[in-house]
C-alpha positions in Angstrom: 13.9 88.7 133.9 15.2 86.6 136.8 14.5 83.0 137.9 12.4 84.4 140.7 10.3 86.3 138.2 10.0 83.1 136.2 8.7 81.1 139.2 6.2 83.8 140.2 4.8 84.1 136.7 4.8 80.3 136.4 2.6 80.1 139.6 0.3 82.8 138.3 0.0 81.0 134.9 -0.7 77.6 136.5 -3.4 79.0 138.7 -5.1 81.2 136.1 -4.8 79.4 132.8 -8.0 77.3 133.3 -9.9 79.6 135.6 -12.1 82.1 133.9 -10.0 85.0 135.2 -7.5 85.5 132.4 -4.0 84.1 132.7 -2.6 86.6 130.2 -4.2 89.5 132.0 -2.7 88.4 135.3 0.7 88.0 133.8 0.7 91.3 132.0 -0.4 93.1 135.3 2.1 91.1 137.4 5.0 91.7 134.9 4.2 95.5 135.0 4.0 95.5 138.8 7.4 93.7 139.1 8.9 96.1 136.6 9.9 93.4 134.1 11.0 95.2 130.9 8.8 94.6 127.8 10.9 93.0 125.0 10.5 90.2 122.5 11.7 87.6 125.1 9.4 88.6 127.9 6.4 88.8 125.6 7.2 85.3 124.2 7.7 84.0 127.8 4.2 84.9 128.8 2.9 82.8 125.9 5.4 79.9 126.0 5.0 79.0 129.6 1.3 78.4 129.0 2.4 75.2 127.3 3.3 73.8 130.7 -0.2 74.3 131.9 -1.5 72.7 128.7 0.6 69.6 129.4 -1.3 69.2 132.6 -4.5 68.7 130.6 -2.9 65.8 128.6 -1.8 64.2 131.9 -5.1 64.5 133.7 -7.4 63.7 130.7 -5.1 61.3 128.8 -7.9 58.9 128.2 -9.9 61.5 126.3 -7.0 62.0 124.0 -6.7 58.3 123.0 -7.3 57.9 119.2 -10.8 59.2 118.6 -11.2 60.8 115.2 -14.6 62.5 115.8 -13.1 64.1 118.9 -10.0 65.3 117.1 -12.0 66.6 114.2 -14.2 68.7 116.5 -11.1 70.1 118.3 -9.6 71.0 114.9 -12.7 72.7 113.7 -13.0 74.7 116.9 -9.3 75.6 116.8 -9.4 77.0 113.2 -11.2 80.3 113.9 -8.7 81.3 116.6 -5.7 80.2 114.4 -6.9 82.3 111.4 -8.0 85.4 113.3 -5.0 85.2 115.6 -2.6 85.1 112.6 -4.3 88.0 110.9 -4.4 90.2 114.0 -1.1 89.1 115.6 0.4 92.6 115.5 -2.7 94.2 117.1 -2.7 91.5 119.8 1.0 92.2 120.6 0.2 95.9 121.0 -2.7 95.2 123.3 -0.5 93.0 125.5 1.3 96.2 126.5 -1.8 97.9 127.9 -2.6 97.3 131.6 -5.7 99.5 131.2 -7.1 97.2 128.5 -6.5 94.3 130.9 -8.4 96.1 133.7 -11.5 96.9 131.7 -11.6 93.4 130.2 -11.4 91.9 133.7 -14.4 94.0 134.8 -16.6 93.4 131.8 -15.8 89.7 131.8 -16.6 89.5 135.5 -20.0 91.0 134.9 -20.6 88.4 132.2 -19.7 85.6 134.6 -22.0 86.9 137.3 -24.8 87.2 134.8 -24.1 83.7 133.4 -24.7 82.0 136.7 -28.3 83.4 136.7 -29.0 82.7 133.0 -27.4 79.2 132.8 -28.2 78.0 136.3 -30.2 75.1 134.9 -27.2 73.7 133.1 -25.4 72.4 136.2 -26.7 68.9 136.0 -28.4 68.8 132.6 -27.4 69.9 129.1 -25.4 68.8 126.0 -22.1 67.0 126.2 -19.0 67.3 123.9 -20.2 64.3 121.8 -23.4 66.2 121.1 -21.7 69.1 119.4 -22.0 69.6 115.7 -19.2 71.0 113.5 -21.2 74.3 113.3 -21.2 74.4 117.1 -17.4 73.9 117.1 -16.9 76.9 114.8 -19.0 79.0 117.1 -16.9 77.9 120.1 -13.8 78.8 118.2 -15.2 82.3 117.5 -15.9 82.7 121.2 -12.3 81.6 122.1 -11.0 84.2 119.6 -12.5 87.0 121.7 -9.9 86.1 124.3 -7.1 87.5 122.1 -8.0 90.7 124.0 -5.8 90.6 127.1 -7.9 90.2 130.3 -10.9 88.5 128.6 -9.9 84.9 129.5 -9.6 82.1 126.9 -11.2 79.5 129.1 -13.9 82.0 130.2 -14.9 82.9 126.7 -15.0 79.3 125.6 -17.0 78.2 128.6 -19.5 81.0 127.9 -19.7 79.9 124.3 -20.4 76.3 125.5 -23.1 77.4 127.9 -24.8 79.5 125.1 -25.0 76.3 123.1 -26.7 74.5 126.0 -23.7 72.5 127.3 -23.5 71.3 130.9 -21.2 73.6 133.0 -18.8 70.7 133.6 -18.7 69.7 130.0 -18.2 73.3 128.8 -15.3 73.7 131.2 -13.7 70.5 130.2 -14.0 71.3 126.5 -12.3 74.7 127.1 -9.4 72.6 128.6 -9.3 70.4 125.5 -9.4 73.3 123.1 -6.5 74.9 124.9 -4.2 72.1 123.8 -4.0 72.8 120.0 -4.5 76.6 120.6 -1.7 77.1 123.0 0.6 74.5 121.3 0.3 76.6 118.1 0.9 79.8 120.0 3.9 78.4 121.7 5.4 77.1 118.5 4.8 80.5 116.8 6.6 82.4 119.6 9.5 79.9 119.7 10.0 80.3 116.0 10.1 84.1 116.5 12.8 84.1 119.2 14.9 80.9 118.8 17.6 82.7 116.9 18.1 85.4 119.5 17.4 83.5 122.7 20.4 83.3 125.2 21.5 80.4 127.2 20.3 81.7 130.6 16.9 82.5 129.0 16.4 78.8 128.1 16.7 78.0 131.8 14.2 80.7 132.7 11.7 79.5 130.1 12.1 75.9 131.3 11.6 76.9 135.0 8.5 78.9 134.3 7.0 76.1 132.1 7.7 73.4 134.7 6.2 75.5 137.6 3.1 76.3 135.5 2.6 72.5 134.8 2.8 71.5 138.4 0.5 74.3 139.7 -2.0 73.8 136.8 -2.5 70.1 137.8 -3.8 71.3 141.2 -5.8 74.3 139.8 -7.8 72.2 137.4 -9.0 69.9 140.2 -9.8 72.9 142.3 -11.7 74.6 139.5 -13.9 71.6 138.6 -14.9 71.3 142.3 -15.9 74.9 142.5 -17.8 75.0 139.2 -19.8 71.9 140.1 -20.8 73.2 143.5 -21.0 77.0 143.1 -20.8 78.0 139.5 -18.9 81.0 138.1 -20.2 83.9 140.2 -17.2 83.9 142.6 -14.8 84.2 139.7 -16.8 87.0 138.3 -16.7 89.1 141.5 -13.0 88.4 141.8 -12.4 89.8 138.2 -14.5 92.9 138.9 -12.6 93.6 142.2 -9.2 93.1 140.6 -10.0 95.2 137.6 -11.3 98.1 139.8 -8.1 97.9 141.9 -5.9 98.1 138.8 -7.9 101.1 137.5 -7.7 102.9 140.8 -3.9 102.4 140.9 -3.6 103.7 137.3 -5.9 106.7 137.7 -4.3 107.8 141.0 -0.9 108.1 139.3 0.7 104.8 140.2 2.8 103.6 137.3 2.2 100.1 136.1 4.3 100.3 133.1 7.2 97.9 132.9 10.6 99.5 133.0 
């Protein structure tokens, strides 16, 4: 992996982490397209640079993260299902990350759900529950929804947002809670991956990781603002159509003999 690869993947991560279009799915597909070899470092890279995007949430929403124990308790409860399920299925998830075909089908199915959700949850644009209204039982349900996103291409933010809408949350509130829940989730994933590679990581790889993380941080700051404006005005339908189109393109490439397997 080169610095150019790191910058490109950092841009992709920053744009896609908080949009309901699957950052992991995009990075898996982009890595395969660029011919980046699959190994322990590149797999860890795709997870670790997500921490840069997570830092953008802390910067943009720092007031929400001031000492507020009820808020932290709800985040922790919502985080637990993903932490437990992710640990138990970590080897299965690593295998799925190698499948571009899984990504493609997940993009299409998730896109259909987003298009459908705009019709079903149209009334939640201006009305609905807020984060403060969530019970601990609601938080567990949101954590279970987020766990679905361990399948590459599903989208962590998209799954969490759909969970929030199903609980009657406002679209804006559901989107913001998906941002907040990303902080402990991706911090834990980053730490786990770092512990797995720190003994074998090489000096030049540290620079590549730092580069991708910084780029994802800067780009995510812009993407979050863009996303909130789009959701408030137009909902999720456009993202759904984009997912379906991208998934179909990937499948066409695969089924017409184009190799999208990293070398």
